[in-house]
C-alpha positions, 0 to 999 in steps of 0.5 A: 598970328597963327600959333605954330609949334616953333612959337610954342617953343619960343614961348616956353623959352620966354617963360610962357605957356599956352592953355585953352578955356575949355576943350570946346573952345577953339582959342588959346591964351598965354599964361605967365604966372607970378609964381611958377610951380617947380619940383626941385629935382634934387629934393623929389619926395616919395612917401613910404607907401608909394615907394613900396607900390613903385618898387613892387608894382607889376605895371610896365612904365615906358616912354613915347609909345602912344602920345595920342592915347596919353593926351586923350587920357589927360583930356578925359573926364575924371572924378573931380574933373568934369572937363579939361582945357585940352582942346583940338588945337592943343592936341594938334600942336603938341602932337607936332611937338611930339613928332619933332622930338620936343614932347615926351610921354611917360606911360603906365600899362597894366598888361596891354591897357594904358592906365596912367601917364603924363606928357610935357615939353623938353627944351634944353635941360628943362621939362615942362609938365603939361598934364597927367591922368590915371585910371588905376590907383597911383598910376599917375604918381608912378609915372611922375616918379619914372619921369623924375628918374629919367630927368635926373639920369639925363642931366635935366635941371628944371621940372616945371609943373606950372602950378602947385597943387596938393597932389604935386606938393606931396612930391616937393613941388614949390612956388617960385617967384617969376624972376627966380623962375626965369633965372632957373629957366635961363640956366636950364636952357643952356644945359643940354641933356642927354636925349637918349634918356627917352629911348632907354628901356623900361625901368623897374621900380627899384631903379626908378626910385634910385634914379629919382633920388627917392 
């Protein structure tokens, strides 16, 4: 069966998500972890040093400006990550979801240069984080804080991170058993958010921290 953007959305609604073995592998497979990573939006944590950085940062943080550049950044090699799972089919599928308004980015710029960001899928009141990257110190962390700010302000109730990594654990990410995750997902899918949150102008750091509850 050909995997289409609509099938990807149906999979997310059922608790699955697609991945590829590597960037060079043309195939996809579906994952449904026994324990799912989530960041509870009512207990997002930002340590003091990072909060100062976010508050005083000269970075500009925007949404949905340049999806191709963000997914390219997420697919690029980096320290500790020689390759990623983002293949051409992933790029094509999520590019189509972006054009349809179901995929969103948070992008961090230093002047005119994209130095960090993330992307993920929005469905009902759930946001499924897919990948993030940075080429400037703390840029992906800043993007995550701004994401949480917009999700909370827009009435979202679930931030799915797929897995819990040490990087995400510092922000309060926890593992949720599959059955409990599916209950949270059901509630989120029945909770319509305010889509205008993605069209708001860039937030300053203090506003992002306040909206994120950090």
